[in-house]
C-alpha positions in Angstrom: 117.2 135.7 183.9 117.6 132.1 183.3 114.9 131.4 186.2 112.6 133.8 184.5 112.9 132.0 181.1 112.3 128.4 183.0 109.5 129.6 184.8 107.9 130.7 180.9 109.0 127.2 179.4 107.0 125.5 181.9 103.7 126.8 180.2 104.8 127.6 176.6 106.9 126.6 173.7 109.2 128.9 171.3 109.5 131.4 174.2 110.8 134.8 172.8 113.7 135.9 175.0 113.6 139.3 173.9 110.2 139.8 175.4 111.3 137.9 178.7 114.1 140.3 179.2 111.5 143.3 178.4 109.3 142.0 181.1 111.8 141.7 183.7 113.0 145.0 183.0 109.5 146.6 183.1 108.9 144.7 186.6 112.6 146.3 187.8 112.9 145.9 191.6 109.5 144.4 192.1 111.4 140.8 191.1 113.5 141.1 193.9 110.7 140.7 196.8 109.3 137.1 197.3 105.7 138.3 197.2 106.2 141.0 194.7 107.7 138.6 192.1 104.5 136.5 192.2 101.0 136.8 191.2 98.2 135.9 193.5 95.3 134.7 191.2 93.1 134.5 194.2 93.0 138.1 195.1 91.0 140.3 192.8 92.6 143.3 193.8 96.1 141.8 192.6 94.5 140.8 189.3 92.9 144.7 189.0 96.4 145.7 189.4 97.7 143.5 186.4 95.0 144.6 184.3 95.4 148.7 185.3 99.1 148.5 185.3 101.0 145.8 182.6 98.1 145.0 180.5 96.7 148.4 179.7 100.1 150.8 180.1 102.8 148.0 178.4 100.2 145.9 176.3 97.8 148.7 175.4 94.8 146.3 176.0 91.3 147.6 177.0 90.0 146.7 180.2 87.8 144.1 178.8 90.7 142.4 176.5 92.9 142.4 179.6 90.1 140.5 181.7 89.6 138.0 179.0 93.6 137.5 178.5 94.0 137.6 182.6 91.1 134.7 183.0 92.7 132.4 180.4 96.2 132.7 181.9 94.6 132.0 185.2 93.3 129.0 183.5 96.6 128.0 182.2 98.6 128.5 185.2 96.1 126.9 187.9 98.0 124.0 188.3 101.2 126.0 189.5 100.9 127.1 193.0 103.5 130.1 192.7 102.9 131.8 189.9 105.8 133.6 188.5 105.1 137.4 187.8 107.3 137.2 184.6 105.7 133.9 183.3 102.3 135.3 183.9 102.8 138.7 182.0 104.6 136.7 179.3 101.5 134.2 179.0 99.2 137.4 179.2 100.7 139.0 176.1 101.0 135.5 174.4 97.3 135.3 175.0 96.3 138.4 173.6 98.4 138.6 170.8 100.5 141.3 172.0 104.1 139.7 172.3 105.3 141.9 169.4 104.9 145.2 171.8 107.5 143.5 174.3 110.8 143.3 172.0 
């Protein structure tokens, strides 16, 4: 859990630890794999998965709102080579004002 918190804290302050824990729980076993624990922002298929999965199902975002949020997170994390899935999801929720839906 502390690794995930550290990844989120690299990009934002005042981190909601309950929201991070909810994301970790949501991702579950996917966080165990090296590839699946990261988000490839250069892969349109990966970003569509984020939009249609986490953004739509967990955050309740429309495709347009999710795409806009994803675009802002990609920009915010562009200097980070290996983008943590937990940090990406947290920043997406933060950017779209839906952190409250996480915990």
